[in-house]
ROMI-379415 format. One record per atom (N, C-alpha, C): residue in three letters; x, y, z. Coordinates in steps of 0.2 Angstrom, whole numbers, padded with zeros to 4 digits, always signed. Each point is the difference from the previous one (the first is absolute). Example, Ala and Ser with C-alpha at 12.3 -4.5 7.8 and 13.67 -1.06 7.14 Angstrom:
ALA+0066-0028+0039/ALA-0004+0006+0000/ALA+0004+0006+0000/SER-0002+0005-0004/SER+0004+0006+0001/SER-0004+0005+0003/
//
This chain:
MET+0018+0071-0232/MET+0004-0001-0006/MET-0003-0006-0004/TYR+0001+0001-0006/TYR-0002-0005-0005/TYR+0005-0005-0002/VAL-0002-0006+0000/VAL+0005-0005-0003/VAL-0003-0003-0006/ILE+0003+0000-0006/ILE-0003-0002-0006/ILE+0002-0007-0001/ALA-0004-0005+0000/ALA+0001-0007-0001/ALA+0001-0002-0007/SER+0004-0004-0002/SER+0000-0002-0007/SER-0002-0008+0000/ASP+0000-0003+0006/ASP-0003-0007+0000/ASP-0004-0001+0006/SER-0003-0006+0000/SER-0005-0001+0006/SER+0004-0002+0007/THR+0006-0002-0001/THR+0004-0001+0006/THR+0001+0006+0004/VAL+0001+0006-0003/VAL+0001+0006+0004/VAL-0007+0002+0003/VAL-0005-0001-0003/VAL-0007+0001+0002/VAL-0001-0004+0006/SER+0001-0006+0000/SER-0001-0005+0005/SER+0003+0001+0006/ARG+0006+0004+0000/ARG+0004+0002+0006/ARG-0002+0007+0003/ALA-0005+0003-0004/ALA-0001+0007+0002/ALA-0003+0000+0007/ALA+0003+0005+0005/ALA-0002+0000+0006/ALA-0006+0005+0001/GLY+0000+0005-0004/GLY-0006+0005+0000/GLY-0005-0001-0005/ARG-0003+0005-0002/ARG-0006-0001-0005/ARG+0003-0002-0007/VAL-0005-0003-0004/VAL+0001-0001-0007/VAL-0004+0003-0004/LEU+0002+0002-0006/LEU-0004+0003-0006/LEU+0002-0004-0006/ILE-0005-0004-0002/ILE+0001-0004-0006/ILE-0005+0002-0005/ALA+0003+0001-0007/ALA-0004+0003-0005/ALA+0002-0004-0007/GLY-0006-0001-0004/GLY+0001-0003-0006/GLY-0006+0000-0004/THR+0000-0002-0006/THR-0005+0000-0005/THR-0002-0007-0001/GLU-0005-0001-0005/GLU-0002-0007-0002/GLU+0006-0004-0003/ALA+0005+0003-0003/ALA+0006-0003-0002/ALA+0004-0003+0005/ASN-0001+0003+0006/ASN+0005-0002+0006/ASN-0004-0004+0005/LEU-0006-0002-0001/LEU-0004-0003+0005/LEU+0003-0006+0003/ASP+0003-0005-0004/ASP+0003-0005+0002/ASP+0006+0002+0005/GLU+0004+0005-0002/GLU+0005+0002+0004/GLU-0002+0003+0007/VAL-0006+0004-0001/VAL-0003+0002+0006/VAL-0002-0005+0005/ARG-0003-0005-0002/ARG-0002-0006+0004/ARG+0006-0003+0003/ALA+0005-0001-0004/ALA+0007-0003+0003/ALA+0002+0004+0006/VAL+0000+0007-0001/VAL+0003+0004+0005/VAL-0004+0000+0006/VAL-0007+0000-0001/VAL-0005+0000+0006/VAL+0001-0007+0003/ALA+0002-0005-0003/ALA+0000-0007+0003/ALA+0006+0000+0005/THR+0005+0004-0001/THR+0006+0001+0004/THR-0001+0003+0007/LEU-0006+0004+0000/LEU-0001+0004+0006/LEU-0002-0004+0006/GLY+0003+0002+0006/GLY-0002-0003+0006/GLY-0007+0002+0003/ASP-0003-0003+0004/ASP-0006+0002+0004/ASP+0000+0006+0003/ARG+0006+0003+0002/ARG+0000+0007+0003/ARG+0001+0005-0005/ALA+0000-0001-0007/ALA+0001+0005-0005/ALA-0005+0005+0000/ARG+0001+0006-0001/ARG-0005+0005-0001/ARG+0002+0005-0006/GLY-0005+0002-0003/GLY+0001+0005-0005/GLY-0006-0001-0006/GLN+0002+0002-0006/GLN-0005+0001-0005/GLN+0003-0003-0007/ILE-0005-0003-0003/ILE+0001-0002-0007/ILE-0004+0003-0005/PHE+0002+0003-0005/PHE-0003+0003-0006/PHE+0000-0004-0006/VAL-0005-0002-0003/VAL+0000-0004-0006/VAL-0004+0004-0005/GLU+0003+0002-0006/GLU-0004+0003-0005/GLU-0002-0005-0006/VAL-0006+0000-0001/VAL-0002-0004-0006/VAL-0005+0003-0005/PRO-0001-0003-0006/PRO-0004+0004-0005/PRO-0007+0001+0003/ASP-0003-0005+0003/ASP-0007+0001+0002/ASP-0001-0005+0006/ALA-0006+0000+0003/ALA-0002-0004+0005/ALA+0000-0008-0001/GLY-0001-0001-0007/GLY+0001-0007-0002/GLY+0007-0003+0002/HIS+0005+0004+0001/HIS+0006-0003+0001/HIS+0002+0000+0007/ILE-0005+0002+0005/ILE+0001-0001+0007/ILE+0000-0007+0002/ASP+0005-0002+0003/ASP+0000-0007+0003/ASP+0003+0000+0007/PRO-0004+0000+0005/PRO+0003+0001+0007/PRO+0006-0003+0002/ILE+0004+0003+0004/ILE+0007-0002+0002/ILE-0001-0001+0008/ALA+0002-0006+0002/ALA+0000-0001+0008/ALA+0006+0003+0003/THR-0001+0004+0005/THR+0005+0004+0003/THR+0000-0001+0007/PRO+0006+0002+0004/PRO+0000+0000+0007/PRO-0006+0005+0002/GLU-0002+0000+0007/GLU-0006+0004+0002/GLU+0001+0008-0001/ARG+0006+0002+0001/ARG+0002+0007+0000/ARG+0002+0003-0007/VAL-0001-0004-0005/VAL+0002+0002-0007/VAL-0006+0001-0004/THR-0001+0006-0003/THR-0006+0001-0003/THR+0001+0000-0008/VAL-0004-0003-0004/VAL+0000+0000-0007/VAL-0005+0005-0003/THR+0002+0005-0004/THR-0004+0004-0004/THR+0001-0001-0007/TRP-0005-0002-0004/TRP+0000-0001-0007/TRP-0002+0007-0003/LEU+0004+0002-0005/LEU-0001+0006-0004/LEU-0002-0002-0007/THR-0006+0001-0002/THR-0003-0001-0007/THR+0001+0006-0004/ARG+0004-0001-0006/ARG+0001+0005-0004/ARG-0006+0003-0004/ASP-0005-0005-0001/ASP-0006+0002-0004/ASP-0004+0005+0004/THR+0001+0001+0007/THR-0005+0004+0004/THR+0004+0007+0002/ARG+0006+0000-0003/ARG+0004+0006+0002/ARG+0002+0004-0007/SER+0002+0006+0001/SER+0002+0005-0005/SER+0007+0000+0000/GLY+0003+0003-0006/GLY+0007+0001-0001/GLY+0001+0007+0004/GLU+0005+0004-0003/GLU+0001+0006+0002/GLU-0006+0005+0001/MET+0000+0003+0006/MET-0006+0004+0001/MET-0001+0005-0006/GLY-0006+0001-0002/GLY-0002+0005-0005/GLY+0001-0002-0007/THR+0003-0006-0001/THR+0002-0002-0007/THR-0006-0004-0003/GLY-0004-0003+0004/GLY-0005-0005-0003/GLY+0002-0007-0002/LEU+0007-0001+0001/LEU+0003-0006-0002/LEU-0001-0005+0004/ALA+0000-0007-0002/ALA-0001-0005+0004/ALA+0007-0001+0005/CYS-0001-0004+0005/CYS+0006-0002+0005/CYS+0005-0004-0004/ALA+0006+0002+0000/ALA+0005-0004-0004/ALA+0003-0005+0005/PRO+0002-0006-0002/PRO+0003-0005+0005/PRO+0006+0003+0004/GLY-0001-0001+0006/GLY+0005+0003+0006/GLY-0003+0006+0002/GLN-0004+0004-0003/GLN-0002+0007+0002/GLN-0004+0000+0007/ALA-0005-0005+0001/ALA-0004+0000+0006/ALA+0005-0003+0005/LEU+0004-0004-0001/LEU+0005-0003+0005/LEU+0005+0005+0002/GLY+0002+0005-0004/GLY+0005+0005+0002/GLY-0004+0005+0005/ARG-0006+0001-0002/ARG-0004+0005+0004/ARG-0001-0003+0007/ALA-0002-0006+0000/ALA-0001-0004+0006/ALA+0006+0000+0005/ILE+0005-0002-0003/ILE+0007-0001+0004/ILE+0001+0008+0003/ARG+0000+0005-0004/ARG+0002+0007+0002/ARG-0005+0002+0006/ALA-0006-0002-0001/ALA-0005+0002+0005/ALA+0002-0004+0007/TRP+0001-0006-0001/TRP+0001-0005+0006/TRP+0006+0003+0004/VAL+0006+0001-0005/VAL+0006+0003+0004/VAL-0002+0006+0003/GLY-0003+0005-0003/GLY-0002+0006+0003/GLY-0004+0000+0006/GLU-0004-0005+0000/GLU-0004-0001+0006/GLU+0003-0003+0006/MET+0004-0005-0002/MET+0004-0004+0005/MET+0007+0002+0003/SER+0002+0005-0003/SER+0007+0002+0001/SER+0000+0008+0001/THR+0004+0002+0006/THR+0002+0007+0000/THR+0006+0002-0003/GLY+0005-0005-0001/GLY+0006+0001-0002/GLY+0005+0001+0006/VAL-0002-0001+0006/VAL+0004+0001+0006/VAL+0000-0007+0003/SER+0006-0003+0000/SER+0000-0008+0002/SER-0001+0000+0007/GLU+0001+0004+0004/GLU-0002+0000+0008/GLU-0007+0000+0000/ILE-0004+0003-0004/ILE-0007+0000+0001/ILE-0003-0006-0004/ASP+0002-0001-0006/ASP-0003-0006-0004/ASP+0002-0007+0003/GLY+0005-0001+0004/GLY+0002-0006+0002/GLY+0003-0005-0004/ASP-0002-0006-0001/ASP+0003-0005-0004/ASP+0001+0002-0007/ASP+0005-0003-0003/ASP+0000+0000-0008/ASP-0005-0002-0003/VAL-0001+0002-0006/VAL-0005-0002-0005/VAL+0003-0004-0005/CYS-0001-0007-0001/CYS+0003-0003-0006/CYS-0005+0000-0006/VAL+0003+0002-0005/VAL-0004+0001-0006/VAL+0002-0005-0006/TRP-0005-0003-0002/TRP+0001-0005-0006/TRP-0005+0003-0006/ILE+0003+0001-0006/ILE-0004+0002-0005/ILE+0002-0005-0006/GLY-0005-0003-0003/GLY+0000-0004-0006/GLY+0005+0002-0005/ARG+0003-0004-0003/ARG+0005+0002-0006/ARG-0003+0003-0006/ASP-0007-0003-0001/ASP-0003+0003-0006/ASP-0004+0006+0001/VAL+0000+0003+0006/VAL-0003+0006+0001/VAL+0003+0006-0003/PRO-0003+0004-0005/PRO+0003+0005-0003/PRO+0003+0005+0004/ASN+0006+0002-0001/ASN+0004+0005+0004/ASN-0003+0007-0001/ASP-0004+0001-0005/ASP-0002+0007-0002/ASP-0004+0003+0005/TYR-0004-0005+0004/TYR-0005+0003+0005/TYR+0002-0002+0007/VAL+0004-0004+0002/VAL+0002-0003+0006/VAL+0007+0003+0003/LEU+0000+0004+0004/LEU+0006+0002+0003/LEU-0002+0001+0008/VAL+0005-0003+0004/VAL-0001-0001+0007/VAL+0005+0005+0003/
//
């Protein structure tokens, strides 16, 4: 089951995995949420930025991985030749992570996944 967190307090109390996602516009919020995680936290952070020059490492607990998604190295919709729009790479990454990490059967998946997505992330592309 997925628990959608609206603030860092919910994430800090998560007993299962965490999924944190944001863009360069949410980077301070992402850092604030990560700062609430305990040493036993486990999960994934995705941060979408315009290019590699915007990557600024985030200190995380040992079992939390950060993946930086640079829009300038990704394309938009397949076959269109368009550039990656803000939120598009993030949406693809979230859907892929959920597809890989979840079967949809709580008895198999185990603990809940607490999801926090930055407020400035465009809803056009990000659906959990």
